[in-house]
C-alpha positions as CSV (number, residue, x, y, z in Angstrom):
1,M,82.3,-101.6,-109.0
2,A,80.9,-105.2,-108.1
3,P,79.0,-106.5,-110.7
4,E,75.3,-107.7,-110.3
5,L,74.9,-110.8,-109.7
6,T,72.2,-113.5,-109.8
7,L,72.4,-117.2,-108.8
8,Y,70.1,-120.0,-110.1
9,H,70.3,-122.9,-107.9
10,A,68.3,-125.6,-105.9
11,T,68.3,-127.4,-102.9
12,H,70.8,-130.3,-102.5
13,A,72.0,-129.7,-106.0
14,C,75.7,-129.2,-106.8
15,S,74.5,-125.4,-107.1
16,T,74.9,-125.4,-103.2
17,V,78.6,-124.6,-103.4
18,V,78.1,-121.8,-105.3
19,H,75.6,-120.5,-102.5
20,C,78.1,-121.4,-99.9
21,L,81.1,-119.4,-101.5
22,L,78.9,-116.3,-102.3
23,E,78.0,-116.4,-99.0
24,D,81.8,-116.7,-97.2
25,L,82.8,-114.1,-99.7
26,G,80.3,-111.5,-98.5
27,L,79.3,-111.1,-102.1
28,P,75.8,-109.6,-102.8
29,F,73.6,-111.6,-105.0
30,K,70.0,-112.5,-105.7
31,E,69.0,-116.1,-106.1
32,I,66.3,-117.6,-107.7
33,K,65.5,-121.1,-106.7
34,M,64.8,-123.8,-109.0
35,K,63.1,-127.3,-109.3
36,M,62.0,-130.1,-111.4
37,G,58.3,-129.6,-112.6
38,P,56.0,-131.4,-114.8
39,N,57.4,-129.9,-117.6
40,G,61.1,-129.5,-116.6
41,I,63.3,-127.4,-114.8
42,Q,61.4,-124.1,-113.5
43,S,61.8,-122.0,-110.8
44,V,60.1,-122.4,-107.4
45,D,57.8,-119.5,-107.5
46,G,56.6,-120.1,-111.1
47,T,58.0,-117.2,-112.5
48,I,60.5,-118.9,-114.8
49,N,59.7,-122.2,-116.9
50,R,61.7,-124.3,-118.6
51,D,62.0,-122.5,-122.1
52,E,62.8,-119.2,-120.0
53,Y,65.6,-120.8,-118.1
54,L,67.0,-122.4,-121.4
55,K,67.9,-119.1,-122.4
56,I,69.8,-118.7,-119.2
57,H,71.3,-122.2,-119.3
58,H,71.5,-124.1,-122.3
59,M,71.6,-127.4,-120.7
60,G,68.7,-126.8,-118.3
61,Y,70.6,-127.4,-115.1
62,V,71.5,-125.4,-112.3
63,P,73.8,-124.0,-111.2
64,A,73.8,-120.5,-113.4
65,L,75.3,-117.5,-112.5
66,V,74.4,-114.2,-114.3
67,A,76.8,-111.6,-113.9
68,D,76.0,-108.2,-115.1
69,G,73.5,-109.8,-117.6
70,E,76.3,-112.5,-118.8
71,S,75.3,-115.9,-118.1
72,I,78.3,-118.4,-116.7
73,T,77.7,-122.3,-116.8
74,E,80.0,-125.1,-115.5
75,M,81.0,-125.5,-111.9
76,P,84.6,-124.8,-112.7
77,A,84.1,-121.9,-114.5
78,I,81.5,-120.1,-112.2
79,L,83.6,-120.7,-108.9
80,S,86.8,-119.3,-111.0
81,Y,84.6,-116.1,-111.7
82,I,83.8,-115.7,-108.1
83,A,87.0,-116.2,-106.9
84,N,88.4,-113.4,-109.3
85,L,86.2,-111.1,-107.4
86,R,87.8,-111.3,-104.3
87,P,91.6,-111.9,-105.6
88,E,93.3,-110.9,-102.1
89,K,91.6,-114.3,-101.0
90,C,94.0,-116.6,-103.3
91,L,91.1,-118.7,-103.5
92,L,92.4,-120.3,-106.8
93,G,95.8,-120.9,-105.3
94,D,99.2,-118.7,-104.5
95,D,101.2,-119.4,-107.5
96,S,100.7,-121.0,-111.2
97,L,101.4,-124.5,-110.0
98,Q,98.7,-124.4,-107.2
99,Q,96.4,-122.7,-109.7
100,A,96.8,-125.6,-112.0
101,R,96.4,-128.2,-109.2
102,V,93.0,-125.9,-108.3
103,L,91.5,-126.6,-111.7
104,E,93.0,-130.3,-111.8
105,W,90.5,-130.7,-108.9
106,L,87.7,-128.7,-110.0
107,S,88.1,-130.5,-113.6
108,W,88.0,-134.2,-112.2
109,L,85.2,-133.7,-109.5
110,S,82.9,-132.1,-112.1
111,G,83.9,-134.6,-115.0
112,A,84.6,-137.7,-113.3
113,L,83.1,-137.6,-109.9
114,H,79.9,-135.8,-110.9
115,G,79.6,-136.2,-114.7
116,H,80.7,-139.8,-114.5
117,G,79.7,-141.3,-111.0
118,F,76.7,-139.8,-110.0
119,A,75.1,-139.0,-113.1
120,M,75.2,-142.7,-113.8
121,A,74.1,-143.7,-110.1
122,F,71.3,-140.8,-110.5
123,Q,70.1,-140.6,-113.9
124,P,71.2,-144.2,-115.4
125,G,68.7,-143.1,-118.1
126,R,71.2,-140.7,-119.6
127,F,73.4,-143.9,-120.7
128,T,71.3,-146.3,-121.8
129,D,67.7,-146.5,-123.4
130,D,67.3,-150.0,-121.8
131,K,65.3,-149.7,-118.4
132,S,66.3,-153.0,-117.4
133,Q,69.7,-151.6,-117.0
134,G,69.0,-148.9,-114.6
135,P,70.0,-151.1,-111.3
136,H,73.3,-152.1,-112.7
137,L,74.1,-149.1,-113.9
138,R,73.5,-147.5,-110.5
139,A,75.3,-149.7,-109.0
140,K,78.4,-149.4,-111.0
141,G,77.8,-145.4,-111.1
142,L,78.2,-146.0,-107.0
143,D,81.2,-148.1,-107.2
144,F,83.0,-145.4,-109.3
145,V,82.1,-142.8,-106.6
146,R,83.6,-145.0,-103.8
147,K,86.5,-145.5,-105.7
148,C,86.6,-141.5,-106.2
149,Y,86.1,-140.8,-102.5
150,A,89.0,-143.0,-101.6
151,R,91.0,-140.9,-103.9
152,I,90.2,-137.9,-102.6
153,D,91.0,-139.3,-98.9
154,E,94.1,-140.3,-100.1
155,R,94.8,-137.1,-101.4
156,L,93.9,-135.4,-98.3
157,E,95.9,-137.8,-96.0
158,G,98.5,-135.5,-93.8
159,R,97.2,-132.4,-95.2
160,E,94.8,-129.6,-93.9
161,Y,93.9,-128.2,-97.3
162,P,93.6,-130.1,-101.0
163,V,95.9,-127.4,-102.3
164,G,98.7,-125.4,-100.9
165,N,98.4,-124.4,-97.3
166,R,95.1,-121.8,-97.4
167,E,91.5,-122.6,-98.4
168,T,90.5,-122.7,-101.8
169,V,87.8,-122.7,-104.1
170,V,88.3,-127.1,-104.1
171,D,87.2,-127.0,-100.2
172,F,83.8,-125.6,-100.8
173,N,83.2,-127.8,-103.9
174,L,84.0,-130.8,-101.8
175,I,81.2,-130.2,-99.3
176,I,78.4,-131.5,-101.5
177,F,79.5,-134.7,-102.5
178,W,80.3,-135.4,-99.1
179,L,76.6,-134.7,-98.8
180,W,75.4,-137.1,-101.5
181,G,77.4,-139.5,-100.2
182,L,75.6,-139.8,-97.0
183,E,72.5,-139.5,-98.7
184,Q,73.5,-142.7,-100.5
185,E,73.9,-144.3,-97.2
186,I,77.7,-144.3,-97.4
187,D,79.5,-144.5,-94.1
188,M,81.3,-141.3,-95.0
189,P,83.0,-140.5,-91.6
190,G,84.0,-144.4,-91.3
191,L,85.7,-145.1,-94.4
192,Y,87.0,-141.4,-95.5
193,P,88.3,-139.9,-92.2
194,E,90.7,-137.6,-93.9
195,Y,87.6,-136.2,-96.2
196,G,85.9,-135.9,-92.8
197,R,88.1,-133.7,-91.2
198,L,88.2,-131.1,-93.9
199,I,84.2,-131.3,-93.7
200,T,84.4,-130.8,-90.2
201,R,86.6,-127.6,-90.8
202,M,84.0,-126.4,-93.7
203,A,80.8,-127.2,-91.8
204,R,81.7,-125.2,-88.8
205,K,81.6,-121.7,-90.8
206,E,79.2,-119.5,-90.1
207,T,78.7,-118.6,-93.5
208,V,78.1,-122.3,-94.5
209,K,75.6,-122.9,-91.8
210,K,73.5,-120.1,-93.7
211,V,72.9,-121.9,-96.4
212,D,70.1,-124.7,-97.0
213,I,72.2,-127.9,-96.5
214,Y,72.8,-126.5,-93.1
215,A,69.0,-127.0,-92.1
216,Q,69.2,-130.6,-91.9
217,P,70.3,-132.4,-88.1
218,A,74.2,-130.8,-87.9
219,L,75.6,-134.3,-87.0
220,K,74.4,-135.4,-90.7
221,Y,77.1,-133.5,-92.0
222,I,79.9,-133.8,-89.2
223,P,82.2,-137.1,-88.6
224,K,81.0,-138.8,-85.8
225,E,84.4,-138.4,-83.8
226,E,83.7,-134.6,-84.0
227,E,79.5,-134.5,-82.7
228,T,80.6,-134.1,-79.2
229,K,82.7,-131.2,-79.4
230,L,80.2,-129.1,-81.2
């Protein structure tokens, strides 16, 4: 029997990845949209305040996935759990080496690109109490982000998929970082064409189109050379 799932997520946050994966696998789930309010994170409809949400996610951010009353946090853990609900899809890889590669990707994306690069760019206050250092840290964070994008592009060269010969949770995880790059006015299609090929494939999925990121003009998410083909 499938577990009862509740996803706590926010628009344009990394939780969008979890939303995309749940939709793609056709797993039934309840969604609760969150936002930042005057007193911290809360549900959009106002039924869950910060203190209540901290009982679900001890750090007070998204995503959180509750499965049959058990709260699961952190992107690698959540994606791995969901993938195991559909083991026939092999979304964690086909063998032990591929499974290690998937975990390697998820850990690096979560810890380095997100936790270091984008955290420094988006929230420099996490790294210093000196507000005058904010612009410097933002610039340093974005420089690190660009280096990560270059590494992603290099690792995807000559490959259709990040791991093996089929889609894994890594393909889904990469969606949000492309979006964030565009929002930072980085020329993603021009600078990272291999990464762009992956995004083109993922953005064409009907299940991904259902998720709120696709409410934006489609061309914003598709590499320029593919625009006329849609």
